[in-house]
C-alpha positions as CSV (number, residue, x, y, z in Angstrom):
1,M,37.7,-49.0,-42.7
2,G,37.0,-45.3,-42.8
3,K,37.7,-45.2,-46.6
4,R,35.3,-48.0,-47.2
5,V,32.5,-46.1,-45.4
6,I,33.1,-43.0,-47.3
7,Y,33.1,-45.0,-50.6
8,C,29.8,-46.6,-49.7
9,L,28.3,-43.3,-48.9
10,L,29.5,-41.8,-52.2
11,V,28.0,-44.7,-54.0
12,F,24.7,-44.3,-52.2
13,C,24.6,-40.5,-52.9
14,L,25.3,-41.1,-56.5
15,G,22.6,-43.6,-56.8
16,F,20.1,-41.3,-55.1
17,L,21.0,-38.4,-57.5
18,F,20.6,-40.6,-60.6
19,T,17.2,-41.8,-59.2
20,A,16.1,-38.1,-58.7
21,C,17.1,-37.2,-62.2
22,E,15.1,-40.2,-63.6
23,K,12.1,-39.3,-61.6
24,D,9.2,-37.8,-63.8
25,E,8.6,-34.6,-62.1
26,D,5.3,-32.8,-62.6
27,F,5.3,-29.0,-62.4
28,I,4.0,-26.1,-64.3
29,V,6.4,-24.4,-66.7
30,I,6.5,-20.7,-66.2
31,D,7.2,-18.3,-69.1
32,A,8.9,-15.3,-67.3
33,K,8.0,-13.1,-70.2
34,T,4.3,-13.5,-69.9
35,Y,3.9,-14.6,-66.1
36,S,1.3,-12.4,-64.5
37,V,-0.7,-12.1,-61.2
38,Q,-3.5,-14.0,-62.9
39,Q,-1.3,-16.8,-63.8
40,S,0.1,-17.1,-60.3
41,R,-3.5,-17.6,-59.0
42,L,-4.1,-20.3,-61.6
43,K,-1.0,-22.0,-60.6
44,Y,-1.8,-21.9,-56.9
45,W,-5.2,-23.5,-57.5
46,L,-4.0,-26.1,-60.0
47,E,-1.2,-27.3,-57.8
48,Y,-3.6,-28.2,-54.9
49,L,-6.4,-29.7,-57.2
50,C,-3.7,-32.0,-58.8
51,S,-2.0,-32.8,-55.6
52,S,-2.0,-36.3,-54.0
53,E,-4.4,-34.8,-51.4
54,C,-7.2,-34.8,-54.0
55,E,-6.4,-38.3,-55.3
56,G,-7.9,-37.6,-58.7
57,R,-11.2,-36.0,-57.4
58,K,-13.3,-38.9,-58.4
59,S,-17.0,-38.4,-57.3
60,G,-17.9,-40.0,-54.0
61,T,-14.2,-40.2,-52.8
62,V,-12.3,-38.5,-50.0
63,G,-10.2,-36.7,-52.7
64,N,-13.3,-35.3,-54.3
65,E,-14.5,-34.0,-50.9
66,R,-11.2,-32.4,-50.2
67,A,-11.3,-30.6,-53.6
68,R,-14.9,-29.4,-52.8
69,E,-13.9,-28.1,-49.5
70,Y,-10.9,-26.3,-51.1
71,I,-13.1,-24.6,-53.8
72,V,-15.7,-23.5,-51.2
73,S,-12.9,-22.1,-49.0
74,E,-11.4,-20.1,-52.0
75,L,-14.8,-18.7,-52.8
76,K,-15.3,-17.6,-49.2
77,R,-11.9,-16.0,-49.3
78,M,-13.3,-13.9,-52.2
79,S,-16.2,-12.9,-49.9
80,F,-18.8,-15.1,-51.7
81,I,-21.3,-17.3,-50.0
82,P,-21.2,-20.6,-51.9
83,L,-24.2,-22.9,-51.8
84,I,-23.9,-26.7,-52.0
85,Q,-26.6,-28.3,-54.1
86,E,-27.1,-32.1,-53.5
87,A,-27.7,-33.7,-56.9
88,V,-29.1,-37.2,-57.0
89,D,-28.9,-39.5,-59.9
90,K,-31.2,-42.4,-61.0
91,E,-29.2,-44.9,-58.9
92,K,-29.7,-42.6,-55.8
93,R,-26.1,-41.6,-55.6
94,T,-25.4,-38.0,-54.4
95,Y,-23.1,-35.5,-56.0
96,Y,-22.3,-32.1,-54.7
97,N,-22.5,-29.0,-57.0
98,I,-21.1,-25.7,-55.7
99,I,-23.0,-22.6,-56.7
100,V,-22.3,-18.8,-56.3
101,N,-24.3,-15.9,-57.6
102,I,-22.6,-12.7,-58.7
103,G,-23.8,-9.5,-60.2
104,N,-27.3,-8.1,-60.9
105,V,-29.7,-10.6,-59.3
106,S,-32.7,-9.0,-60.9
107,G,-31.1,-9.3,-64.4
108,P,-31.1,-12.2,-66.9
109,T,-29.0,-15.1,-65.6
110,I,-26.0,-16.5,-67.5
111,V,-24.8,-19.9,-66.1
112,I,-21.0,-20.7,-66.3
113,G,-19.9,-24.2,-65.2
114,A,-16.9,-26.5,-64.9
115,H,-16.7,-29.9,-63.4
116,Y,-14.4,-30.6,-60.6
117,D,-14.6,-34.4,-60.5
118,G,-12.0,-36.5,-62.1
119,A,-12.4,-39.9,-63.9
120,V,-10.2,-42.1,-61.7
121,E,-9.6,-42.3,-58.0
122,S,-5.7,-42.3,-57.9
123,S,-3.0,-40.0,-56.9
124,Q,-1.4,-41.1,-60.1
125,Y,-4.2,-39.5,-62.2
126,P,-4.0,-35.9,-61.4
127,A,-6.7,-35.0,-64.0
128,A,-4.9,-31.6,-64.6
129,N,-6.5,-30.6,-68.0
130,D,-9.7,-32.6,-67.3
131,N,-10.7,-30.7,-65.5
132,A,-8.6,-28.9,-63.0
133,S,-7.9,-26.4,-65.7
134,G,-11.6,-25.5,-66.0
135,V,-12.0,-25.3,-62.3
136,A,-8.9,-22.9,-62.0
137,S,-10.3,-20.8,-64.8
138,L,-13.8,-20.6,-63.1
139,L,-12.2,-19.6,-59.8
140,L,-10.2,-16.9,-61.6
141,L,-13.3,-15.7,-63.3
142,A,-15.0,-15.4,-59.9
143,Q,-12.0,-13.4,-58.7
144,M,-12.1,-11.1,-61.8
145,L,-15.8,-10.5,-61.2
146,A,-15.2,-9.8,-57.6
147,D,-12.5,-7.3,-58.5
148,S,-14.5,-5.6,-61.1
149,N,-16.1,-2.2,-60.5
150,T,-18.7,-2.7,-63.3
151,D,-22.3,-2.4,-62.6
152,F,-23.2,-5.8,-64.1
153,R,-26.2,-6.1,-66.4
154,Y,-26.6,-9.8,-65.8
155,N,-26.7,-12.3,-62.9
156,Y,-23.8,-14.6,-63.1
157,Q,-24.3,-18.1,-61.6
158,L,-20.9,-19.9,-61.4
159,V,-21.4,-23.7,-60.9
160,F,-18.7,-26.2,-60.0
161,F,-20.3,-29.4,-61.1
162,D,-19.7,-32.8,-59.6
163,G,-20.4,-36.2,-61.4
164,E,-19.6,-35.1,-64.9
165,E,-17.4,-38.1,-65.6
166,T,-19.1,-41.4,-66.4
167,Q,-20.2,-43.3,-63.3
168,A,-21.0,-47.0,-62.7
169,G,-24.2,-47.8,-64.8
170,R,-22.8,-45.6,-67.6
171,T,-24.4,-42.3,-66.2
172,S,-22.7,-39.1,-67.0
173,F,-23.3,-35.3,-66.4
174,N,-25.1,-36.3,-63.2
175,G,-24.5,-32.9,-61.3
176,S,-25.5,-30.7,-64.4
177,R,-28.4,-33.0,-65.2
178,F,-29.9,-32.5,-61.8
179,F,-29.1,-28.7,-61.9
180,V,-31.0,-28.3,-65.1
181,S,-33.9,-30.4,-63.8
182,V,-34.6,-28.1,-61.0
183,L,-34.2,-24.7,-62.9
184,K,-37.1,-22.5,-62.2
185,E,-36.3,-20.2,-65.2
186,A,-34.0,-20.8,-68.2
187,P,-30.9,-18.8,-68.3
188,L,-29.8,-16.5,-71.2
189,F,-27.3,-19.1,-72.1
190,Y,-24.7,-21.6,-70.6
191,L,-21.0,-21.4,-70.9
192,N,-19.1,-24.6,-70.4
193,I,-15.4,-24.7,-69.4
194,D,-13.7,-28.0,-69.8
195,M,-10.1,-29.1,-70.8
196,I,-8.8,-25.6,-71.7
197,G,-5.2,-26.0,-70.5
198,N,-3.1,-28.0,-73.0
199,A,-0.2,-25.9,-74.1
200,E,-0.8,-25.5,-77.9
201,M,-2.0,-21.9,-78.4
202,F,-5.0,-23.0,-80.4
203,H,-8.4,-23.9,-79.1
204,R,-12.1,-24.2,-80.2
205,I,-15.4,-22.9,-79.0
206,E,-18.7,-24.3,-80.2
207,T,-22.1,-22.7,-79.7
208,T,-25.7,-23.6,-80.6
209,S,-26.6,-20.0,-81.6
210,D,-25.6,-18.2,-84.8
211,Y,-25.9,-14.9,-83.0
212,L,-23.6,-16.0,-80.1
213,A,-21.1,-17.4,-82.7
214,D,-20.9,-14.0,-84.3
215,C,-20.4,-12.3,-80.9
216,V,-17.6,-14.6,-79.9
217,G,-16.0,-14.2,-83.2
218,K,-15.8,-10.5,-82.6
219,I,-14.5,-11.0,-79.1
220,G,-11.8,-13.4,-80.2
221,K,-10.2,-10.9,-82.5
222,K,-8.9,-9.1,-79.4
223,Y,-6.6,-12.0,-78.3
224,K,-4.0,-12.4,-81.0
225,R,-1.9,-14.9,-79.0
226,L,-4.5,-17.5,-79.1
227,K,-5.9,-18.9,-82.5
228,L,-9.6,-19.3,-81.9
229,E,-11.6,-21.8,-83.9
230,V,-15.5,-20.9,-83.6
231,D,-18.3,-23.1,-84.9
232,N,-22.0,-22.5,-84.7
233,K,-22.7,-26.2,-84.2
234,I,-21.8,-29.0,-81.7
235,V,-19.6,-31.6,-83.3
236,K,-19.6,-34.1,-80.5
237,Y,-22.1,-34.3,-77.6
238,S,-20.3,-34.7,-74.4
239,Q,-19.5,-32.7,-71.3
240,D,-21.9,-30.8,-69.0
241,F,-23.5,-28.8,-71.7
242,V,-25.6,-31.7,-72.8
243,P,-28.4,-31.4,-70.2
244,F,-28.7,-27.6,-71.0
245,D,-28.9,-28.3,-74.8
246,A,-31.5,-31.0,-74.3
247,V,-33.9,-28.3,-73.1
248,D,-32.9,-25.8,-75.8
249,I,-30.8,-23.5,-73.6
250,P,-28.2,-21.9,-75.9
251,I,-24.7,-23.0,-75.0
252,F,-21.0,-22.1,-75.4
253,T,-18.6,-24.9,-74.9
254,W,-14.8,-25.0,-75.0
255,K,-13.5,-28.0,-77.0
256,N,-10.2,-29.4,-78.2
257,P,-9.7,-28.3,-81.9
258,L,-10.8,-30.8,-84.5
259,D,-7.4,-31.4,-86.0
260,S,-5.5,-31.6,-82.8
261,S,-4.3,-34.3,-80.3
262,Q,-4.8,-31.9,-77.4
263,G,-7.1,-34.3,-75.5
264,K,-4.8,-37.4,-75.8
265,Y,-3.8,-37.5,-72.2
266,N,-7.3,-37.3,-70.8
267,H,-8.2,-40.1,-68.4
268,T,-4.7,-41.2,-68.3
269,P,-1.7,-40.9,-65.8
270,E,-0.2,-38.4,-68.3
271,D,-2.9,-35.7,-67.7
272,K,-0.3,-33.7,-65.7
273,L,0.5,-30.1,-64.8
274,K,3.6,-30.0,-67.0
275,F,1.4,-30.3,-70.1
276,L,-0.7,-27.1,-69.1
277,S,-0.1,-23.5,-70.3
278,L,-0.8,-20.8,-67.7
279,E,-0.8,-18.2,-70.5
280,K,-3.4,-20.0,-72.5
281,M,-5.6,-20.5,-69.5
282,E,-5.4,-16.8,-68.6
283,I,-6.3,-15.8,-72.2
284,I,-9.3,-18.1,-72.2
285,T,-10.4,-16.7,-68.9
286,S,-10.3,-13.3,-70.2
287,I,-12.3,-14.3,-73.3
288,N,-14.9,-15.9,-70.8
289,F,-15.1,-12.6,-68.9
290,D,-15.7,-10.7,-72.2
291,L,-18.3,-13.4,-73.2
292,I,-20.4,-13.0,-70.1
293,T,-20.2,-9.2,-69.9
294,Y,-20.9,-8.6,-73.6
295,P,-24.0,-6.5,-74.2
296,Y,-26.1,-9.2,-75.7
297,A,-29.6,-8.8,-76.9
298,E,-31.7,-10.4,-74.3
299,N,-33.7,-12.6,-76.7
300,I,-31.1,-15.3,-77.5
301,F,-32.5,-18.5,-79.0
302,K,-30.8,-21.8,-80.0
303,N,-29.8,-21.7,-83.7
304,N,-31.3,-18.2,-84.3
305,I,-29.8,-14.9,-85.1
306,D,-31.3,-12.1,-83.1
307,S,-30.7,-8.9,-85.0
308,T,-31.3,-6.5,-82.1
309,E,-27.8,-5.9,-80.7
């Protein structure tokens, strides 16, 4: 009788082990050679934003609210005072943008945004690249600005947008659309951070200004590990930059490279942490820091070269 019990236990344990081995684990792969403090911060934020607690972060859900509360708490931990902007769409639905201002409040404003909502309400859709990657990068950018001893020339307005993903009634960019509609003064430009995490060390940035394209080309040469594709036109109109471009505010936006399948997992259950690169996200965040602190000429226009650098 005792041997039979032991045998059954062994069979059970072996079955459990095989099941565990077959389970599709989702975790961020760490490269010990490049792992840094900045990457550890990205990892920390990504793991919560992609957890079952946030349930995909779809607008109007409990998971979306949890993600919002988490972002606010992290910004407060950095000693910022985040503001919540209630954005209402044409269907009278409410979205919640999170806004912080950093730097020289009397200087020209640069807006940097990333949407925190996901496309699907489900813990099986973690929405890691689209767009937990952008949110983590924007949080890291906030931390880098907070840690900097620089006397900033510009006022940086960091906005975590809600309602970017398409809602019922086929409306999109709801948080950013409202944000732009109530702007009292146009910013110098808008930098959009979306889907920057896929592991291939190759990415694309598009801008509507020839002058800005030239500037980012110079900045990108510093970062040898990332092949950067720069274009002075927008190939496809999507993402939260659309409302800014509609009123002729110059934009930068991160995009998947044209000859790449980097976005193939977006809006699917396979948009997981394990397909992200912490190193790539750290590099892109560093490029973003250089972009917003670059000594631009203040007169920047859409599709116009300003020669006064």
